[in-house]
VOGU-3710 file (C-alpha; in Angstrom, 3 decimals, decimal comma):
1> msgtlyfvpt> 114,405/158,747/51,304  112,766/156,262/53,579  114,219/153,090/54,291  112,753/149,379/53,763  111,009/146,908/56,517  111,776/143,439/55,884  109,934/140,716/57,742  112,135/137,953/57,783  111,248/134,398/58,449  113,292/132,531/61,003
11> pvgnledmtf> 113,643/128,532/61,834  110,828/127,034/63,634  113,434/124,221/64,794  116,436/123,531/62,725  118,841/126,556/62,326  119,676/125,236/58,874  116,556/126,348/57,324  117,123/129,975/56,902  117,779/131,053/53,482  120,438/132,594/51,960
21> ravqvlnevd> 118,595/135,797/50,836  117,411/135,801/54,694  121,378/135,889/55,965  121,864/138,210/53,384  119,112/140,909/54,210  119,951/140,485/58,353  123,489/141,362/57,166  122,662/144,389/55,251  120,168/146,296/57,591  120,944/149,059/60,314
31> yilcedtrts> 119,267/146,878/63,043  117,078/143,903/63,632  113,990/143,825/65,911  113,559/140,673/67,533  111,122/139,066/70,427  114,036/137,750/72,586  117,577/139,197/72,193  118,846/136,075/73,840  116,869/133,481/71,355  117,953/135,654/68,286
41> gillkhydis> 121,327/136,163/69,392  121,802/132,290/68,991  120,472/132,578/65,457  122,699/135,619/64,668  125,788/133,749/65,984  125,173/130,910/64,311  125,470/132,815/60,944  127,991/135,406/61,877  125,641/138,174/61,743  126,946/141,322/63,674
51> kplksyhlhn> 123,988/143,601/63,757  122,533/145,323/66,498  119,276/143,679/68,170  116,388/145,582/69,510  113,617/144,254/71,518  109,920/144,266/69,832  107,630/142,189/71,364  103,756/141,910/72,355  104,289/143,919/75,744  106,087/147,019/73,926
61> ehhatekvmd> 105,180/146,786/70,056  102,396/149,836/70,437  105,692/151,963/71,691  108,062/150,807/69,819  106,518/151,170/66,424  106,554/154,788/66,493  110,303/155,021/66,970  110,439/152,362/64,170  108,666/154,488/61,895  110,839/157,508/62,710
71> dlkngqniai> 113,996/155,551/61,638  112,760/154,396/58,319  111,329/157,668/57,221  115,158/158,848/58,059  116,481/156,287/55,516  117,228/153,290/57,983  116,940/149,807/56,903  115,372/147,669/59,675  114,369/143,990/59,667  111,860/142,290/62,087
81> itdagtpgis> 112,274/138,104/63,134  110,616/136,467/65,767  111,743/133,548/68,039  110,513/131,318/65,054  108,584/131,597/61,969  107,310/134,274/59,708  106,491/137,651/61,822  103,028/138,668/61,937  101,980/135,048/61,624  101,047/134,324/65,532
91> dpgyllakag> 103,828/136,778/66,270  104,436/140,093/66,606  104,694/141,787/63,340  100,956/143,120/62,330  100,900/146,563/64,107  104,262/147,417/62,359  103,117/146,224/59,247  99,832/148,445/59,378  101,749/151,133/60,425  104,191/150,755/57,447
101> adndiemicl> 101,195/150,731/55,115  99,713/153,758/56,838  102,877/155,692/56,377  103,981/154,441/52,766  106,875/152,656/53,817  108,439/150,020/51,289  107,993/146,638/52,983  109,239/143,111/52,030  108,641/139,761/53,561  111,070/136,888/52,497
111> pgatafvpal> 109,280/133,674/52,042  110,180/131,040/54,384  109,642/129,039/57,588  105,940/129,144/58,799  104,970/126,238/61,127  101,587/125,341/59,712  102,582/124,636/55,865  104,712/121,329/56,508  102,098/120,377/59,088  99,368/120,765/56,870
121> vvsglpnhdf> 101,166/119,042/53,889  102,016/115,855/55,714  98,526/115,561/57,476  97,254/113,821/54,362  94,020/115,848/55,164  92,225/118,272/52,237  94,507/121,221/52,224  92,824/123,129/48,957  90,429/125,004/51,083  91,573/125,705/54,833
131> yfagflpqkk> 91,039/128,293/57,563  93,988/129,447/59,671  92,917/129,802/63,356  96,227/130,309/65,112  95,992/129,912/68,628  92,221/129,714/70,396  91,623/132,453/72,998  92,946/131,353/76,406  89,789/131,789/78,643  87,168/134,371/77,457
141> grqtklkqla> 85,733/133,680/73,857  87,430/130,353/73,420  84,022/128,088/73,180  82,593/130,681/71,181  85,308/130,523/68,645  85,144/126,774/68,487  81,884/126,743/67,890  82,253/129,174/64,999  85,274/127,166/63,559  82,985/123,979/63,780
151> eekktivlye> 80,526/125,776/61,367  83,352/126,420/58,767  83,214/123,357/56,174  87,021/123,803/55,881  89,937/122,190/57,114  90,945/124,006/60,587  94,589/124,904/61,305  95,401/125,371/64,984  98,249/126,335/67,277  98,573/124,729/70,645
161> sphkinttle> 101,033/124,805/73,665  101,844/121,240/74,941  100,191/122,134/78,553  96,810/122,681/77,262  96,737/120,278/74,343  94,544/117,631/75,910  92,064/120,458/77,124  91,995/121,569/73,413  91,505/117,857/71,908  88,517/117,017/74,280
171> qikeffgeet> 87,202/120,711/72,871  87,520/119,445/69,547  85,619/116,352/70,177  82,921/117,982/71,902  82,329/120,660/68,916  83,392/118,640/65,732  82,150/115,402/66,938  84,175/112,037/67,917  84,485/110,753/64,053  86,542/113,903/63,190
181> kvslsreisk> 90,082/113,132/61,909  92,814/115,061/63,212  96,653/115,447/62,555  98,959/116,612/65,157  102,765/118,071/64,198  105,678/118,855/66,776  108,871/119,626/67,087  108,928/120,645/63,289  112,202/120,302/61,685  113,796/119,005/64,847
191> kfeetkrgti> 115,346/116,024/65,945  112,121/114,414/67,388  109,891/115,571/64,848  106,643/113,647/65,025  103,516/113,817/63,678  100,276/111,708/64,735  97,131/110,873/62,656  93,834/109,551/63,614  90,137/110,164/64,805  89,982/112,639/67,068
201> neliefsksk> 89,480/110,046/70,181  92,745/108,245/68,898  94,691/111,455/69,122  93,315/112,260/72,608  94,607/108,573/73,852  97,853/109,086/72,144  98,148/112,841/73,959  97,384/111,414/77,142  99,674/108,227/76,923  102,876/110,661/76,930
211> tlkgeivliv> 103,802/113,930/77,807  104,135/116,109/74,551  106,620/119,083/74,094  107,344/121,631/71,650  104,771/123,819/69,861  102,133/121,932/68,373  100,050/122,111/65,223  96,787/120,727/64,892  94,931/120,235/61,476  91,348/119,124/62,027
221> nnsl> 89,016/118,036/59,212  85,975/119,834/58,910  85,645/119,843/55,049  82,811/118,510/53,179
//
């Protein structure tokens, strides 16, 4: 009888955001897949979880997926976690879910932390109809993607890193217009959590006035 594959969300910042069920599942599986054993080791130590950790990241997921499927077919129960958030949402996990579906493996995704949800809620922008775009392409296809998003008459949700935020804000101004309202959230659930709301010009001025740290979520109001 095949085992079960669990997708377990982990905190995007504050370690206390783990659910009781997530801790229980991680304590019960045979082993845990993770992006970085050092990062996940801190979380497991915090909750006194002693289970083998195996690397599963963007550079080895194609090769590793086959071995995971074999272990599941042999009855092992396995969990996948990422450095932060829900596996498969702008993080490794999709290939594993696709392979699980193709092989008729039981899969359970626990509800839990995902960075864009709290950012969208506190943005004050329309959230009844939104488009989650995740990270924009680094180079090739970036402007094409922005042009496509500008045609989506919905609230747009983007992830961005600190070193590209100024460029991205300038591109949002170019493709969406200078009257566009934007909300920027960073360090979600951490000590220095911060959300800045305003027009795109105000956000550009804010971003250039200080060195932003931590992963950033941008909410762009492009709804009708």
